[in-house]
DSSP file (Angstrom, degrees, kcal/mol; ACC not computed):
  #  RESIDUE AA STRUCTURE BP1 BP2  ACC     N-H-->O    O-->H-N    N-H-->O    O-->H-N    TCO  KAPPA ALPHA  PHI   PSI    X-CA   Y-CA   Z-CA
    1    1 A M              0   0    0      0, 0.0    20,-2.2     0, 0.0     2,-0.4   0.000 360.0 360.0 360.0 130.6  104.9  127.4  116.8
    2    2 A S  E     -A   20   0A   0     18,-0.2     2,-0.4     2,-0.0    18,-0.2  -0.904 360.0-155.9-125.2 154.1  105.8  123.8  116.7
    3    3 A R  E     -A   19   0A   0     16,-2.4    16,-2.6    -2,-0.4     2,-0.5  -0.989  12.0-139.3-129.8 137.5  104.3  120.7  118.4
    4    4 A R  E     -A   18   0A   0     -2,-0.4     2,-0.4    14,-0.2    14,-0.2  -0.846  21.3-172.5 -97.9 127.2  106.0  117.5  119.1
    5    5 A L  E     -A   17   0A   0     12,-2.7    12,-2.7    -2,-0.5     2,-0.4  -0.950   2.5-175.6-119.9 140.3  104.0  114.4  118.5
    6    6 A A  E     -A   16   0A   0     -2,-0.4     2,-0.3    10,-0.2    10,-0.2  -0.989   3.9-171.0-134.2 144.6  105.0  110.9  119.4
    7    7 A S        -     0   0    0      8,-1.8     2,-0.2    -2,-0.4    -2,-0.0  -0.932  38.8 -89.1-129.4 156.6  103.4  107.5  118.8
    8    8 A A        -     0   0    0     -2,-0.3     6,-0.2     6,-0.1     2,-0.1  -0.445  48.7-161.4 -63.5 128.9  104.2  104.1  120.1
    9    9 A G    >   -     0   0    0      4,-1.3     3,-0.6    -2,-0.2     2,-0.3  -0.359  24.8 -80.6-104.4-173.1  106.7  102.3  117.9
   10   10 A M  G >  S+     0   0    0      1,-0.2     3,-2.2    -2,-0.1    -1,-0.1  -0.622 104.8   4.6 -91.0 148.6  107.7   98.8  117.4
   11   11 A A  G 3  S-     0   0    0      1,-0.3    -1,-0.2    -2,-0.3     3,-0.1   0.817 134.9 -52.0  47.9  41.1  110.2   97.0  119.8
   12   12 A G  G <  S+     0   0    0     -3,-0.6    -1,-0.3     1,-0.3     2,-0.2   0.422 100.5 136.7  83.8  -1.2  110.4  100.0  122.2
   13   13 A H    <   -     0   0    0     -3,-2.2    -4,-1.3    -5,-0.1    -1,-0.3  -0.574  41.4-154.9 -81.1 145.2  111.2  102.6  119.6
   14   14 A E        -     0   0    0     -2,-0.2    -6,-0.1    -6,-0.2     2,-0.1  -0.793   8.7-161.6-121.9  89.8  109.3  105.8  119.9
   15   15 A P        -     0   0    0      0, 0.0    -8,-1.8     0, 0.0     2,-0.4  -0.422  13.4-168.9 -69.0 144.0  109.1  107.6  116.5
   16   16 A S  E     -A    6   0A   0    -10,-0.2     2,-0.4    -2,-0.1   -10,-0.2  -0.962  12.8-161.6-136.5 156.5  108.3  111.3  116.7
   17   17 A V  E     -A    5   0A   0    -12,-2.7   -12,-2.7    -2,-0.4     2,-0.6  -0.986  13.3-141.1-133.3 140.9  107.4  114.0  114.3
   18   18 A T  E     -A    4   0A   0     -2,-0.4     2,-0.5   -14,-0.2   -14,-0.2  -0.931  15.6-159.3-106.1 122.3  107.5  117.7  114.7
   19   19 A M  E     -A    3   0A   0    -16,-2.6   -16,-2.4    -2,-0.6     2,-0.4  -0.866   5.1-160.1 -98.0 127.8  104.5  119.6  113.2
   20   20 A T  E     -A    2   0A   0     -2,-0.5   -18,-0.2   -18,-0.2     2,-0.1  -0.908  27.5-108.5-111.0 136.5  105.1  123.2  112.4
   21   21 A K        -     0   0    0    -20,-2.2     2,-0.6    -2,-0.4    30,-0.2  -0.394  32.6-132.1 -62.4 132.6  102.1  125.6  112.0
   22   22 A V        -     0   0    0     29,-1.1     2,-0.2    -2,-0.1    -1,-0.1  -0.786  18.2-144.6 -90.2 121.3  101.8  126.5  108.3
   23   23 A S    >>  -     0   0    0     -2,-0.6     3,-1.2     1,-0.1     4,-0.9  -0.521  21.6-115.8 -85.0 155.0  101.4  130.2  107.8
   24   24 A A  T 34 S+     0   0    0      1,-0.3     3,-0.5     2,-0.2    -1,-0.1   0.821 114.0  63.8 -59.1 -30.7   99.1  131.6  105.0
   25   25 A R  T 34 S+     0   0    0      1,-0.2    -1,-0.3     2,-0.1    -3,-0.0   0.821  96.9  56.1 -65.9 -27.3  102.2  133.1  103.4
   26   26 A Q  T <4 S-     0   0    0     -3,-1.2    -1,-0.2     2,-0.1    -2,-0.2   0.775  86.4-158.3 -79.7 -24.9  103.7  129.7  102.8
   27   27 A N     <  +     0   0    0     -4,-0.9     2,-0.6    -3,-0.5    -3,-0.1   0.885  17.3 179.5  52.2  44.0  100.7  128.5  100.8
   28   28 A V        -     0   0    0     -5,-0.4     2,-0.4    62,-0.1    -1,-0.2  -0.712  14.8-151.2 -79.8 121.9  101.5  124.8  101.5
   29   29 A K        -     0   0    0     -2,-0.6    62,-2.3    59,-0.3    61,-2.3  -0.800   8.9-162.6-101.0 132.1   98.8  122.8   99.8
   30   30 A I  E     -bc  57  91B   0     26,-3.1    28,-1.9    -2,-0.4     2,-0.4  -0.963   2.7-163.0-119.6 124.0   97.8  119.3  101.1
   31   31 A A  E     -bc  58  92B   0     60,-2.7    62,-3.4    -2,-0.5     2,-0.6  -0.893   4.3-154.4-108.7 134.7   95.9  117.0   99.0
   32   32 A F  E     -bc  59  93B   0     26,-2.6    28,-1.7    -2,-0.4     2,-0.9  -0.943   2.7-160.7-112.4 118.1   94.0  113.9  100.4
   33   33 A I  E    S+bc  60  94B   0     60,-2.8    62,-2.8    -2,-0.6    28,-0.2  -0.864  78.9  25.2 -92.9 103.6   93.4  110.9   98.1
   34   34 A G        -     0   0    0     26,-2.8    26,-0.2    -2,-0.9    27,-0.2  -0.092  66.1-152.1 112.0 142.1   90.6  109.3  100.0
   35   35 A A        +     0   0    0     -2,-0.1    35,-0.2    24,-0.1    26,-0.1  -0.048  51.4 116.9-141.7  34.8   88.2  111.1  102.4
   36   36 A G  S  > S-     0   0    0     59,-0.5     4,-2.8     4,-0.0     5,-0.2   0.178  85.4 -56.5 -86.1-152.1   87.1  108.5  104.9
   37   37 A R  H  > S+     0   0    0      1,-0.2     4,-2.6     2,-0.2     5,-0.2   0.908 133.5  47.9 -57.0 -48.5   87.6  108.4  108.7
   38   38 A M  H  > S+     0   0    0      2,-0.2     4,-2.1     1,-0.2    -1,-0.2   0.945 115.3  43.3 -64.7 -48.6   91.4  108.7  108.6
   39   39 A A  H  > S+     0   0    0     56,-0.4     4,-2.9     1,-0.2    -1,-0.2   0.900 113.8  53.7 -63.0 -39.9   91.5  111.6  106.1
   40   40 A S  H  X S+     0   0    0     -4,-2.8     4,-3.0     1,-0.2     5,-0.2   0.928 108.5  48.1 -58.8 -46.1   88.6  113.3  108.0
   41   41 A A  H  X S+     0   0    0     -4,-2.6     4,-2.1    -5,-0.2    -1,-0.2   0.873 112.4  49.4 -65.9 -34.6   90.5  113.1  111.3
   42   42 A L  H  X S+     0   0    0     -4,-2.1     4,-2.6     2,-0.2    -2,-0.2   0.914 113.5  45.9 -66.4 -45.2   93.6  114.5  109.7
   43   43 A V  H  X S+     0   0    0     -4,-2.9     4,-2.5     2,-0.2     5,-0.2   0.958 112.2  51.0 -64.4 -46.9   91.7  117.4  108.1
   44   44 A D  H  X S+     0   0    0     -4,-3.0     4,-3.0     1,-0.2     5,-0.2   0.916 112.6  46.5 -55.0 -46.5   89.9  118.1  111.3
   45   45 A G  H  X S+     0   0    0     -4,-2.1     4,-2.0    -5,-0.2     6,-0.4   0.912 111.3  50.8 -63.0 -42.8   93.1  118.2  113.3
   46   46 A L  H  X>S+     0   0    0     -4,-2.6     6,-1.8     1,-0.2     5,-1.1   0.908 117.2  40.3 -61.7 -40.2   94.9  120.4  110.7
   47   47 A L  H ><5S+     0   0    0     -4,-2.5     3,-0.6    -5,-0.2    -2,-0.2   0.909 113.2  53.2 -76.6 -41.5   92.0  122.9  110.8
   48   48 A A  H 3<5S+     0   0    0     -4,-3.0    -2,-0.2    -5,-0.2    -1,-0.2   0.843 112.7  44.1 -63.0 -35.9   91.4  122.8  114.6
   49   49 A T  H 3<5S-     0   0    0     -4,-2.0    -1,-0.2    -5,-0.2    -2,-0.2   0.581 110.3-119.0 -86.7 -10.8   95.1  123.5  115.4
   50   50 A G  T <<5S+     0   0    0     -3,-0.6    -3,-0.2    -4,-0.5    -4,-0.1   0.586  77.1 129.4  81.7   7.1   95.4  126.3  112.8
   51   51 A T  S   <S+     0   0    0     -5,-1.1   -29,-1.1    -6,-0.4     2,-0.3   0.815  79.2   6.9 -66.2 -28.7   98.1  124.3  111.1
   52   52 A A  S    S-     0   0    0     -6,-1.8    -2,-0.2    -9,-0.1    -1,-0.1  -0.964  70.7-133.6-146.0 161.5   96.2  124.8  107.8
   53   53 A T    >>  -     0   0    0     -2,-0.3     3,-1.7    -3,-0.1     4,-0.5  -0.722  37.2-102.3-110.2 166.3   93.2  126.6  106.5
   54   54 A P  G >4 S+     0   0    0      0, 0.0     3,-1.5     0, 0.0    23,-0.6   0.879 122.5  61.0 -55.9 -36.5   90.4  125.2  104.3
   55   55 A A  G 34 S+     0   0    0      1,-0.3    20,-0.0    21,-0.1    21,-0.0   0.726 100.4  55.9 -62.7 -22.1   92.0  126.9  101.3
   56   56 A D  G <4 S+     0   0    0     -3,-1.7   -26,-3.1   -27,-0.1     2,-0.3   0.609 102.1  67.7 -84.6 -10.7   95.2  124.8  101.9
   57   57 A L  E <<  +b   30   0B   0     -3,-1.5    20,-2.1    -4,-0.5     2,-0.3  -0.823  51.2 169.4-119.2 145.9   93.4  121.5  101.7
   58   58 A A  E     -bd  31  77B   0    -28,-1.9   -26,-2.6    -2,-0.3     2,-0.3  -0.986  10.0-164.7-150.3 157.1   91.6  119.5   99.0
   59   59 A C  E     -bd  32  78B   0     18,-2.3    20,-2.6    -2,-0.3     2,-0.3  -0.926  11.8-165.6-140.8 162.9   90.3  116.0   98.7
   60   60 A L  E     -b   33   0B   0    -28,-1.7   -26,-2.8    -2,-0.3     2,-0.1  -0.933  16.4-167.4-148.3 125.4   89.1  113.4   96.3
   61   61 A G        -     0   0    0     -2,-0.3    35,-0.1     1,-0.2     4,-0.0  -0.371  21.6-108.5-103.8-175.9   87.2  110.3   97.2
   62   62 A G  S    S-     0   0    0     -2,-0.1    -1,-0.2   -29,-0.0     5,-0.1   0.432  70.7 -47.9 -85.2-134.8   86.2  107.1   95.5
   63   63 A G  S    S+     0   0    0      2,-0.0    -2,-0.0     3,-0.0     2,-0.0   0.618 112.1  81.4 -81.2 -13.9   82.7  106.3   94.4
   64   64 A G  S    S-     0   0    0      1,-0.1     3,-0.3     4,-0.0     4,-0.2  -0.065  87.7-106.8 -84.6-172.8   81.0  107.2   97.6
   65   65 A A  S  > S+     0   0    0      1,-0.2     4,-2.4     2,-0.1     5,-0.2   0.323  86.5 102.3 -98.0   6.0   79.9  110.5   99.1
   66   66 A S  H  > S+     0   0    0      1,-0.2     4,-2.7     2,-0.2     5,-0.2   0.879  79.7  51.1 -65.3 -37.1   82.5  110.9  101.8
   67   67 A A  H  > S+     0   0    0     -3,-0.3     4,-2.5     2,-0.2    -1,-0.2   0.919 111.6  47.0 -63.6 -43.8   84.6  113.4   99.9
   68   68 A A  H  > S+     0   0    0     -4,-0.2     4,-2.3     2,-0.2    -2,-0.2   0.888 113.3  49.7 -65.2 -37.8   81.7  115.7   99.2
   69   69 A A  H  X S+     0   0    0     -4,-2.4     4,-2.4     2,-0.2    -2,-0.2   0.921 111.5  48.2 -67.3 -41.9   80.6  115.4  102.8
   70   70 A L  H  X S+     0   0    0     -4,-2.7     4,-2.2    -5,-0.2     6,-0.4   0.931 113.7  47.0 -62.4 -44.5   84.1  116.2  104.1
   71   71 A A  H  X S+     0   0    0     -4,-2.5     4,-2.8     1,-0.2     5,-0.2   0.931 113.9  47.3 -60.4 -47.2   84.3  119.2  101.7
   72   72 A A  H  < S+     0   0    0     -4,-2.3    -1,-0.2     1,-0.2    -2,-0.2   0.879 115.2  46.1 -64.6 -38.8   80.9  120.5  102.6
   73   73 A R  H  < S+     0   0    0     -4,-2.4    -1,-0.2    -5,-0.2    -2,-0.2   0.839 126.6  25.4 -73.9 -34.7   81.5  120.1  106.4
   74   74 A T  H  < S-     0   0    0     -4,-2.2    -2,-0.2    -5,-0.2    -3,-0.2   0.620  97.6-120.8-107.5 -16.8   85.0  121.7  106.5
   75   75 A G     <  +     0   0    0     -4,-2.8    -4,-0.1    -5,-0.3    -3,-0.1   0.528  63.0 140.3  85.3   4.8   85.1  124.0  103.5
   76   76 A I        -     0   0    0     -6,-0.4    -1,-0.3    -5,-0.2     2,-0.2  -0.340  61.0 -85.9 -78.0 168.5   88.0  122.4  101.9
   77   77 A T  E     -d   58   0B   0    -20,-2.1   -18,-2.3   -23,-0.6     2,-0.7  -0.517  29.1-148.5 -77.3 136.0   88.2  121.9   98.1
   78   78 A L  E     -d   59   0B   0     -2,-0.2   -18,-0.2   -20,-0.2   -10,-0.0  -0.938  21.3-145.1-100.0 112.4   86.5  118.9   96.5
   79   79 A A        -     0   0    0    -20,-2.6   -18,-0.2    -2,-0.7     3,-0.1  -0.566   7.9-145.3 -83.2 142.5   88.6  118.1   93.4
   80   80 A P  S    S+     0   0    0      0, 0.0     2,-0.3     0, 0.0    -1,-0.1   0.684  78.7   6.5 -79.0 -19.0   86.8  116.8   90.3
   81   81 A S  S  > S-     0   0    0      1,-0.1     4,-2.2   -21,-0.0     5,-0.2  -0.979  76.2-102.7-156.6 166.3   89.7  114.6   89.3
   82   82 A L  H  > S+     0   0    0     -2,-0.3     4,-2.5     1,-0.2     5,-0.2   0.945 119.2  49.9 -61.0 -50.3   93.1  113.2   90.3
   83   83 A P  H  > S+     0   0    0      0, 0.0     4,-1.5     0, 0.0    -1,-0.2   0.899 112.5  48.3 -58.4 -37.3   95.1  115.6   88.1
   84   84 A D  H  4 S+     0   0    0      1,-0.2     4,-0.5     2,-0.2    -2,-0.2   0.890 111.9  51.0 -66.6 -36.8   93.1  118.6   89.4
   85   85 A L  H  < S+     0   0    0     -4,-2.2     3,-0.3     1,-0.2    -1,-0.2   0.921 119.2  34.5 -62.3 -45.8   93.7  117.4   93.0
   86   86 A L  H >< S+     0   0    0     -4,-2.5     3,-0.5     1,-0.2    -1,-0.2   0.577  90.7  89.3 -92.0 -10.1   97.4  117.1   92.6
   87   87 A K  T 3< S+     0   0    0     -4,-1.5    -1,-0.2     1,-0.3    -2,-0.1   0.867 105.9  23.2 -63.9 -35.5   98.4  119.9   90.2
   88   88 A S  T 3  S+     0   0    0     -4,-0.5   -59,-0.3    -3,-0.3    -1,-0.3   0.358  96.1 119.5-110.8   6.6   98.9  122.4   93.0
   89   89 A A    <   -     0   0    0     -3,-0.5   -59,-0.2    -4,-0.2     3,-0.1  -0.477  36.3-177.6 -73.8 138.4   99.6  120.1   95.9
   90   90 A D  S    S+     0   0    0    -61,-2.3    26,-2.0     1,-0.3     2,-0.4   0.726  80.1  33.9 -97.1 -32.2  102.9  120.2   97.7
   91   91 A V  E     -ce  30 116B   0    -62,-2.3   -60,-2.7    24,-0.2     2,-0.5  -0.976  70.0-160.5-124.0 137.0  102.0  117.3  100.0
   92   92 A V  E     -ce  31 117B   0     24,-3.2    26,-3.3    -2,-0.4     2,-0.6  -0.975   1.7-160.8-121.9 126.1   99.9  114.3   99.1
   93   93 A V  E     -ce  32 118B   0    -62,-3.4   -60,-2.8    -2,-0.5     2,-0.9  -0.923   8.2-153.4-105.9 114.2   98.2  112.1  101.8
   94   94 A V  E     +ce  33 119B   0     24,-2.8    26,-2.5    -2,-0.6    27,-0.2  -0.797  31.8 154.7 -88.2 109.4   97.2  108.7  100.5
   95   95 A A        +     0   0    0    -62,-2.8   -59,-0.5    -2,-0.9   -56,-0.4  -0.081  22.3 117.0-135.3  33.5   94.3  107.7  102.7
   96   96 A F  S    S-     0   0    0    -63,-0.2    24,-0.1   -62,-0.1   -62,-0.1  -0.562  77.6 -73.7 -96.6 173.4   92.1  105.3  100.9
   97   97 A K    >   -     0   0    0     -2,-0.2     3,-2.3     1,-0.1     4,-0.3  -0.359  39.6-124.2 -68.1 139.3   91.5  101.7  102.0
   98   98 A P  G >  S+     0   0    0      0, 0.0     3,-1.7     0, 0.0     4,-0.3   0.826 108.9  62.6 -55.9 -34.7   94.5   99.3  101.4
   99   99 A Q  G 3  S+     0   0    0      1,-0.3     3,-0.3     2,-0.1     4,-0.2   0.673  97.4  59.1 -67.4 -13.4   92.2   96.9   99.3
  100  100 A H  G X  S+     0   0    0     -3,-2.3     3,-0.7     1,-0.2     4,-0.4   0.451  78.1  92.8 -92.0  -0.8   91.7   99.7   96.8
  101  101 A L  G X  S+     0   0    0     -3,-1.7     3,-1.7    -4,-0.3    -1,-0.2   0.904  80.3  55.4 -58.3 -42.5   95.4  100.1   96.0
  102  102 A A  G 3  S+     0   0    0     -4,-0.3    -1,-0.2    -3,-0.3    -2,-0.1   0.802 110.9  46.6 -61.6 -29.6   95.4   97.7   93.1
  103  103 A A  G <  S+     0   0    0     -3,-0.7    -1,-0.3    -4,-0.2    -2,-0.2   0.389  85.7 125.9 -94.2   2.6   92.6   99.8   91.5
  104  104 A A  S <  S-     0   0    0     -3,-1.7    -3,-0.0    -4,-0.4     4,-0.0  -0.213  78.8 -82.0 -62.0 154.0   94.4  103.2   92.1
  105  105 A D    >   -     0   0    0      1,-0.2     3,-2.1     2,-0.1     4,-0.2  -0.348  35.4-138.1 -54.8 124.2   94.9  105.4   89.1
  106  106 A P  T 3  S+     0   0    0      0, 0.0     3,-0.3     0, 0.0     4,-0.3   0.624 100.5  64.4 -67.8  -8.1   98.1  104.2   87.3
  107  107 A R  T 3> S+     0   0    0      1,-0.2     4,-2.9     2,-0.1     5,-0.2   0.426  72.2 101.0 -88.2   2.9   99.2  107.8   86.9
  108  108 A L  H <> S+     0   0    0     -3,-2.1     4,-1.4     1,-0.2    -1,-0.2   0.892  81.0  46.5 -56.4 -47.5   99.5  108.3   90.6
  109  109 A A  H  4 S+     0   0    0     -3,-0.3     4,-0.4    -4,-0.2     3,-0.4   0.938 116.3  45.3 -60.1 -47.7  103.3  107.9   90.7
  110  110 A E  H >4 S+     0   0    0     -4,-0.3     3,-0.9     1,-0.2    -2,-0.2   0.896 113.1  50.1 -62.5 -42.5  103.7  110.3   87.7
  111  111 A L  H 3< S+     0   0    0     -4,-2.9    -1,-0.2     1,-0.2    -2,-0.2   0.698 112.9  46.6 -71.6 -22.3  101.3  112.8   89.1
  112  112 A T  T >< S+     0   0    0     -4,-1.4     3,-2.0    -3,-0.4    -1,-0.2   0.350  78.7 134.8-104.1   6.0  103.0  112.9   92.5
  113  113 A A  T <  S+     0   0    0     -3,-0.9     3,-0.1    -4,-0.4    -3,-0.1  -0.319  76.8  13.1 -55.7 130.5  106.5  113.2   91.3
  114  114 A G  T 3  S+     0   0    0      1,-0.3     2,-0.3     3,-0.0    -1,-0.3   0.483 106.3 109.2  81.6   4.5  108.5  115.8   93.2
  115  115 A K  S <  S-     0   0    0     -3,-2.0     2,-0.6   -24,-0.0    -1,-0.3  -0.765  77.8-108.7-108.5 154.4  105.8  116.0   96.0
  116  116 A L  E     -e   91   0B   0    -26,-2.0   -24,-3.2    -2,-0.3     2,-0.5  -0.758  39.1-161.3 -81.9 124.7  106.0  114.7   99.6
  117  117 A V  E     -e   92   0B   0     -2,-0.6     2,-0.5   -26,-0.2   -24,-0.2  -0.946   9.5-170.8-113.5 125.4  103.8  111.7   99.7
  118  118 A L  E     -e   93   0B   0    -26,-3.3   -24,-2.8    -2,-0.5     2,-0.4  -0.967   7.0-159.6-115.4 126.8  102.5  110.4  103.0
  119  119 A S  E     +e   94   0B   0     -2,-0.5   -24,-0.2   -26,-0.2   -26,-0.1  -0.877  20.8 179.9-109.6 134.1  100.6  107.1  103.1
  120  120 A V        +     0   0    0    -26,-2.5     2,-0.4    -2,-0.4   -25,-0.1   0.011  41.6 134.6-114.8  22.4   98.3  106.0  105.9
  121  121 A L    >   -     0   0    0    -27,-0.2     3,-0.9     3,-0.1     2,-0.1  -0.618  57.1-124.7 -72.9 125.6   97.6  102.7  104.2
  122  122 A A  T 3  S+     0   0    0     -2,-0.4     3,-0.1     1,-0.2    -2,-0.1  -0.451  84.3   0.2 -71.8 142.5   97.9   99.8  106.6
  123  123 A A  T 3  S+     0   0    0      1,-0.2     2,-0.4    -2,-0.1    -1,-0.2   0.771  98.5 123.7  54.2  35.6  100.3   97.0  105.8
  124  124 A R    <   -     0   0    0     -3,-0.9    -1,-0.2    -5,-0.0     2,-0.1  -0.988  51.2-142.1-128.9 127.0  101.5   98.5  102.5
  125  125 A T    >>  -     0   0    0     -2,-0.4     3,-0.8     1,-0.1     4,-0.8  -0.411  25.5-112.2 -82.5 159.0  105.2   99.2  101.9
  126  126 A V  H >> S+     0   0    0      1,-0.3     3,-1.2     2,-0.2     4,-0.9   0.885 117.2  59.8 -56.7 -39.8  106.5  102.2  100.0
  127  127 A S  H 34 S+     0   0    0      1,-0.3     3,-0.3     2,-0.2    -1,-0.3   0.820 100.9  55.0 -63.7 -28.3  107.7   99.9   97.2
  128  128 A R  H <4 S+     0   0    0     -3,-0.8    -1,-0.3     1,-0.2    -2,-0.2   0.700 105.3  54.8 -72.1 -20.2  104.0   98.8   96.7
  129  129 A L  H <<        0   0    0     -3,-1.2    -1,-0.2    -4,-0.8    -2,-0.2   0.709 360.0 360.0 -86.4 -20.8  103.0  102.4   96.3
  130  130 A S     <        0   0    0     -4,-0.9    -1,-0.2    -3,-0.3    -2,-0.1   0.493 360.0 360.0 -87.4 360.0  105.4  103.3   93.5
């Protein structure tokens, strides 16, 4: 089952994405770096649509309690460290606040090598993430 999503683009362009339901046999693991409102909304959507199961998802937050709260509420894995979060991830969603980018773990690029990385950081280019 696939679902077509579209969002308003710039200058009349309409970018679209096709989301395909992930079956348990595929074992696609999605890791969320950050666990605030944006990550929570994505996790909720993935779970509500059956696109992923709690076993497919993991998160790691900053110094606050949002990651523990998200994990407790949804049943996803709360990773104890960045390497633990990323070791089995196929997809990495960077969902922390843009102002925290400068303080991000310097191993992020190395630990995400070969993985699909999706960023929801506002006003940050891909080159700033590498």
